[in-house]
C-alpha positions in Angstrom: 21.8 -1.4 3.1 19.6 -3.3 0.5 16.7 -0.8 1.1 18.9 2.2 0.6 20.4 0.8 -2.7 16.9 -0.1 -4.0 15.8 3.4 -3.2 18.8 4.9 -5.0 18.7 2.7 -8.0 14.9 3.0 -8.5 15.5 6.6 -9.6 17.3 5.3 -12.7 14.6 5.3 -15.4 16.1 2.8 -17.9 15.9 -0.3 -15.8 13.6 -1.8 -13.3 14.6 -2.5 -9.7 12.2 -4.5 -7.6 11.1 -2.9 -4.3 12.3 -4.0 -0.8 8.9 -5.7 -0.2 9.6 -8.1 -3.1 13.0 -9.3 -1.8 12.5 -9.4 1.9 11.5 -13.1 1.9 14.8 -13.9 0.3 16.9 -12.1 2.9 19.3 -14.3 5.0 22.6 -16.2 4.5 20.8 -19.4 3.6 19.0 -17.9 0.6 20.2 -18.7 -2.9 20.3 -15.4 -4.8 20.1 -17.0 -8.2 17.0 -19.0 -7.2 15.5 -15.9 -5.8 16.2 -14.0 -9.1 14.6 -16.7 -11.2 11.5 -16.8 -8.9 11.2 -13.0 -9.3 11.8 -13.1 -13.0 14.7 -10.7 -13.1 17.7 -10.6 -15.4 20.3 -10.1 -12.7 20.7 -10.1 -8.9 22.9 -8.0 -6.6 24.0 -10.2 -3.8 26.0 -8.9 -0.8 27.3 -9.5 2.7 28.2 -7.0 5.4 30.6 -7.7 8.3 31.1 -5.3 11.2 34.1 -5.3 13.5 33.9 -2.5 16.1 33.3 0.7 14.2 34.5 -0.8 10.9 32.3 -2.4 8.2 33.2 -4.4 5.2 30.6 -4.8 2.4 31.2 -7.4 -0.3 28.8 -7.4 -3.3 28.5 -9.1 -6.6 26.2 -8.7 -9.6 25.1 -12.1 -11.0 23.3 -12.9 -14.2 20.3 -14.9 -13.3 20.3 -17.2 -16.3 23.7 -18.8 -15.9 25.0 -17.3 -12.6 27.9 -15.5 -14.4 29.4 -12.7 -12.4 28.9 -9.3 -14.1 30.7 -7.2 -11.5 32.0 -7.5 -7.9 33.3 -5.1 -5.4 34.6 -4.8 -1.8 34.1 -1.7 0.4 35.7 -1.0 3.8 34.6 2.0 5.8 33.8 3.3 9.2 30.3 2.3 10.3 29.4 6.0 10.4 30.3 6.3 6.7 27.7 3.7 5.6 26.3 6.3 3.2 29.6 6.6 1.4 29.5 2.8 0.8 26.0 3.1 -0.6 27.2 5.9 -3.0 30.2 3.8 -4.1 28.1 0.7 -4.8 25.4 2.5 -6.7 28.0 4.4 -8.8 30.1 1.4 -9.7 27.0 -0.8 -10.4 25.6 1.6 -12.9 29.0 1.9 -14.6 29.2 -1.9 -14.7 25.8 -2.0 -16.4 27.1 0.6 -18.9 24.1 2.8 -18.2 24.2 6.3 -19.4 22.7 8.5 -16.7 21.2 11.9 -17.0 22.6 14.6 -14.7 19.4 14.4 -12.7 19.7 10.6 -12.3 23.3 10.8 -11.3 22.4 13.5 -8.7 19.7 11.1 -7.3 22.2 8.3 -6.9 24.5 10.6 -4.9 21.6 12.1 -2.9 21.5 11.5 0.9 18.2 11.9 2.5 19.9 12.0 5.9 23.5 11.9 7.2 22.4 10.5 10.5 22.9 6.7 10.8 20.6 6.3 13.7 17.8 8.2 11.9 18.4 6.1 8.9 18.0 2.9 10.9 14.8 4.1 12.5 13.4 5.0 9.1 14.2 1.5 7.7 12.4 -0.1 10.7 9.4 2.3 10.1 9.1 1.1 6.5 9.4 -2.5 7.5 6.4 -2.1 9.9 4.4 0.0 7.4 4.7 -2.8 4.8 2.9 -5.2 7.1 -0.3 -3.2 6.5 -1.7 -4.0 10.0 -2.9 -1.8 12.8 0.1 -2.7 14.9 2.4 -2.3 12.0 1.2 1.2 11.3 1.5 2.1 15.0 5.1 0.8 15.2 5.8 2.5 11.9 4.7 5.8 13.4 6.9 5.2 16.4 10.0 4.6 14.3 9.4 7.4 11.9 9.1 9.7 14.9 12.4 8.4 16.2 14.0 9.1 12.8 12.6 12.7 12.8 13.9 13.2 16.4 17.3 12.2 15.2 17.1 14.4 12.1 14.3 17.0 12.0 15.0 17.6 8.3 14.6 14.0 7.2 12.0 14.3 4.4 11.6 10.6 3.8 10.7 10.0 7.4 7.9 12.6 7.3 6.6 10.9 4.1 6.6 7.6 5.9 4.8 9.1 8.9 2.2 10.5 6.5 1.8 7.0 4.9 1.1 5.4 8.3 -1.4 8.1 9.4 -3.2 8.0 6.0 -3.8 4.2 6.3 -4.3 4.0 10.1 -7.7 5.5 9.7 -8.8 2.3 8.0 -7.9 0.4 11.1 -10.4 1.7 13.6 -9.6 5.4 14.0 -11.7 8.4 12.9 -10.1 9.8 9.8 -11.5 13.3 9.7 -11.0 14.1 13.4 -7.6 12.5 13.9 -5.5 10.7 11.4 -6.1 12.7 8.2 -5.0 16.0 9.6 -1.8 14.4 11.0 -1.2 12.8 7.6 -1.6 16.1 5.9 0.8 17.9 8.2 3.4 15.2 7.8 3.3 15.2 4.0 3.3 19.0 3.9 6.5 18.9 5.9 8.1 16.3 3.7 7.4 18.3 0.6 8.6 21.6 2.2 11.9 19.8 2.8 12.1 18.1 -0.6 9.6 18.8 -3.3 11.2 16.1 -5.6 10.2 13.2 -3.3 8.0 10.8 -5.3 6.8 9.1 -2.1 5.5 12.3 -0.7 3.6 13.3 -3.9 2.0 9.9 -4.1 0.9 10.1 -0.4 -0.5 13.6 -1.0 -2.4 12.2 -4.0 -3.8 9.4 -1.7 -4.9 12.1 0.9 -6.6 14.3 -1.7 -8.4 11.3 -3.2 -9.4 9.5 -0.1 -10.2 12.3 2.4 -10.5 15.6 0.5 -12.3 14.2 -2.6 -10.2 16.6 -4.6 -9.9 14.3 -7.7 -8.1 16.7 -10.1 -5.6 17.4 -7.4 -5.1 13.7 -6.6 -4.5 13.0 -10.3 -1.9 15.6 -10.6 0.0 14.4 -7.5 -0.1 10.7 -8.7 1.2 11.7 -12.1 4.0 13.8 -10.7 5.0 11.0 -8.3 5.2 8.6 -11.3 7.2 11.1 -13.3 9.6 11.5 -10.5 10.0 7.8 -9.9 8.5 5.5 -12.6 9.6 2.5 -10.6 7.5 3.3 -7.5 4.9 0.5 -7.5 2.7 2.0 -4.8 2.2 5.2 -6.8 1.0 3.1 -9.8 -1.4 1.1 -7.6 -2.9 4.2 -6.0 -3.2 5.9 -9.3 -5.0 2.9 -10.7 -7.9 3.3 -8.2 -8.1 7.0 -9.0 -8.4 6.1 -12.7 -11.1 3.6 -11.9 -13.1 6.2 -10.0 -12.8 8.4 -13.0 -14.3 5.7 -15.2 -11.0 5.0 -17.0 -11.0 1.3 -16.5 -8.5 0.2 -19.2 -5.9 2.7 -17.9 -6.5 1.6 -14.3 -5.8 -2.0 -15.3 -2.6 -0.9 -17.1 -1.4 0.8 -13.9 -2.1 -2.2 -11.7 -0.3 -4.5 -14.2 2.6 -2.1 -14.1 2.6 -2.2 -10.3 2.6 -6.0 -10.4 5.5 -6.0 -13.0 7.5 -3.8 -10.6 6.6 -5.8 -7.5 5.5 -9.3 -8.7 5.3 -10.9 -5.2 3.6 -8.0 -3.4 0.6 -9.2 -1.4 -0.8 -5.6 -1.5 -0.5 -5.3 -5.3 -2.1 -8.8 -5.7 -4.9 -7.9 -3.4 -5.4 -4.6 -5.2 -5.7 -6.3 -8.5 -8.2 -8.6 -7.0 -10.2 -5.6 -5.8 -10.1 -4.2 -9.3 -11.7 -7.3 -10.7 -14.3 -7.3 -7.9 -15.2 -3.7 -8.6 -15.5 -4.4 -12.3 -17.7 -7.4 -11.7 -15.1 -9.9 -13.0 -15.6 -12.2 -10.0 -14.0 -15.4 -11.5 -10.8 -13.4 -12.2 -10.9 -11.9 -8.7 -11.3 -15.3 -7.1 -8.4 -16.8 -9.2 -6.0 -14.0 -8.3 -7.0 -13.7 -4.6 -6.7 -17.5 -4.1 -3.1 -17.2 -5.3 -2.5 -14.3 -3.0 -3.7 -16.1 0.1 -1.7 -19.2 -0.9 1.4 -17.0 -0.8 0.5 -15.7 2.7 -2.4 -17.3 4.5 -2.2 -14.6 7.2 -2.9 -11.7 4.8 -6.4 -10.8 6.0 -7.1 -8.2 3.3 -7.0 -10.8 0.5 -9.2 -13.2 2.5 -11.7 -10.3 2.9 -11.9 -9.4 -0.8 -12.0 -13.1 -1.7 -15.0 -13.5 0.6 -16.7 -10.6 -1.2 -16.1 -12.1 -4.6 -17.4 -15.5 -3.4 -20.5 -13.8 -2.1 -21.2 -12.2 -5.5 -20.8 -15.6 -7.1 -23.4 -17.0 -4.8 -20.9 -19.2 -2.9 -22.2 -18.3 0.5 -20.4 -21.0 2.5 -17.0 -20.1 1.0 -17.7 -16.5 1.6 -18.5 -17.0 5.2 -15.3 -19.1 5.7 -13.2 -16.3 4.3 -14.9 -13.6 6.5 -14.4 -15.8 9.6 -10.7 -16.1 8.7 -10.6 -12.3 8.7 -12.1 -12.2 12.2 -9.7 -14.9 13.4 -6.8 -12.8 12.2 -8.1 -10.0 14.4 -8.0 -7.3 11.7 -9.9 -4.2 12.9 -10.1 -2.6 9.5 -11.9 -3.4 6.3 -15.5 -4.0 7.6 -15.0 -7.5 9.0 -18.3 -7.2 10.9 -20.1 -5.7 8.0 -19.2 -8.4 5.5 -20.6 -11.2 7.6 -23.6 -9.1 8.4 -24.4 -8.4 4.8 -23.9 -12.0 3.9 -26.4 -13.0 6.6 -28.8 -10.4 5.3 -28.8 -11.5 1.7 -29.1 -15.2 2.6 -32.2 -14.7 4.7 -30.5 -14.8 8.1 -32.2 -11.6 9.3 -31.7 -12.2 13.0 -28.0 -12.7 12.6 -27.7 -9.7 10.4 -29.4 -7.5 13.0 -27.1 -9.0 15.6 -24.2 -7.9 13.4 -25.5 -4.3 13.4 -25.9 -4.4 17.2 -22.4 -5.7 17.5 -20.9 -2.9 15.3 -22.8 -0.3 17.4 -21.4 -1.8 20.6 -17.9 -1.9 19.1 -18.2 1.8 18.2 -18.2 2.6 21.9 -14.6 1.3 22.1 -13.2 2.3 18.7 -14.3 4.0 15.6 -16.6 2.1 13.2 -17.4 3.7 9.9 -21.1 4.2 9.3 -20.5 2.7 5.9 -20.2 -0.7 7.5 -23.7 -0.4 9.0 -25.1 1.0 5.8 -24.0 -2.1 3.9 -25.9 -4.4 6.2 -29.1 -2.4 6.0 -28.7 -2.4 2.2 -28.5 -6.2 2.4 -31.7 -6.3 4.4 -33.4 -4.1 1.8 -34.0 -1.3 4.3 -33.2 1.7 2.1 -34.1 4.4 4.5 -31.7 3.2 7.1 -29.0 2.4 4.7 -29.1 5.9 3.1 -29.2 7.5 6.5 -26.0 5.7 7.6 -24.4 6.6 4.3 -25.1 10.2 5.0 -23.4 9.8 8.4 -20.4 8.3 6.6 -20.4 11.3 4.3 -20.4 13.7 7.2 -17.4 11.9 8.8 -15.5 11.6 5.5 -15.3 7.8 5.9 -16.8 7.1 2.5 -14.2 5.6 0.2 -15.0 7.0 -3.3 -14.3 3.7 -5.2 -16.3 1.6 -2.8 -19.3 4.0 -3.0 -19.2 4.0 -6.8 -18.6 0.3 -7.5 -19.5 -1.8 -4.4 -22.1 -4.3 -5.7 -23.6 -4.6 -2.3 -25.1 -1.1 -2.8 -26.7 -1.8 -6.2 -30.1 -1.8 -4.7 -29.7 1.9 -3.8 -28.3 3.2 -7.0 -31.6 4.1 -8.6 -32.6 6.2 -5.6 -32.3 10.0 -6.2 -30.8 10.4 -2.7 -28.0 8.0 -3.6 -27.5 9.9 -6.8 -27.3 13.1 -4.9 -24.7 11.7 -2.5 -22.6 10.6 -5.5 -22.9 14.0 -7.0 -21.7 15.7 -3.8 -18.6 13.5 -3.6 -17.6 13.4 -7.2 -18.6 16.9 -8.2 -17.8 18.8 -5.0 
């Protein structure tokens, strides 16, 4: 129910609604909604309870002002369980009236819009989004399973296809070959989503991600990100993805603005926090990266992506021991994506531990017999060893397999020793001016 209301209300452009990922930690009967609202820095909180008796449900909701706890509006809704969508419509309609918002015809239409009329499909979709937000290999796989269940229940469920595309688009970073497997599946799913509903901001953002990450179609990616943000200015993920497109286009101030907007929309998001840390890493602001990423891992010690980027920032600051500790935490958390073997291997290489660095290369090549390993990971270690020929050869392999991430190639400081080489310049030209 909360996710559906957030999705509906986020289409209203004259106020901000925090995404589901920001409020999940406060779910549960024991949570204090006013304390949650103050922690999130919002003006008001919509609190509610749902009771079910047989096929009947009762939803009781109240809108509270965060500052003093004053009730701004309250309502009670009784319906058959199969009419849960009617309850969502009633709550969103009465809430906007209580806030005295003047909605455009388009916004009012979005509030009344049903992406599916099938309650089982809707439940499967919500589970899919829950798992997708975990940003782990297992999470993406379970997300795919649930989105497929939603589509089986309702073959015209555009949001479910968009979710399926999101999972496939990110699963490639978790040990699967993008060009041969996941990217085509992501493209097919997002194409279906847009064929069903071309006004879906989530689908346009995902298409932008695919064009940027796999197709290297940068003008096309920019258009899709911009359209997604026009359709739903409150979609934090679109702002975050658009930021890294802008960074790749050498528009750093605009990129930072987009990341700050994403953080404003989703202030407790681990992914947004980690993304902002990555921005500071890419722009060589290592102290700021460390400060932000330390806060992110304090919020969630099990979030491997932040540990990984924090380790990279420590390495560039010359703090080898701290960097190694972070990289080892990533390995302990059993994350298969993000170059966990390459990071330690490169650190060994630049700190004179040549034998260990070569063992890391051998380990990655052995691992590649069981799952996909991007050649970029091997190239990074060879760059640390100062072996340009090998590093450039492995970067060419990564290019052939479309496993080069444009932002990393352009800004990764671990490749700085290659940037003056004409072959590296040519590789950059082929990607950014294809």
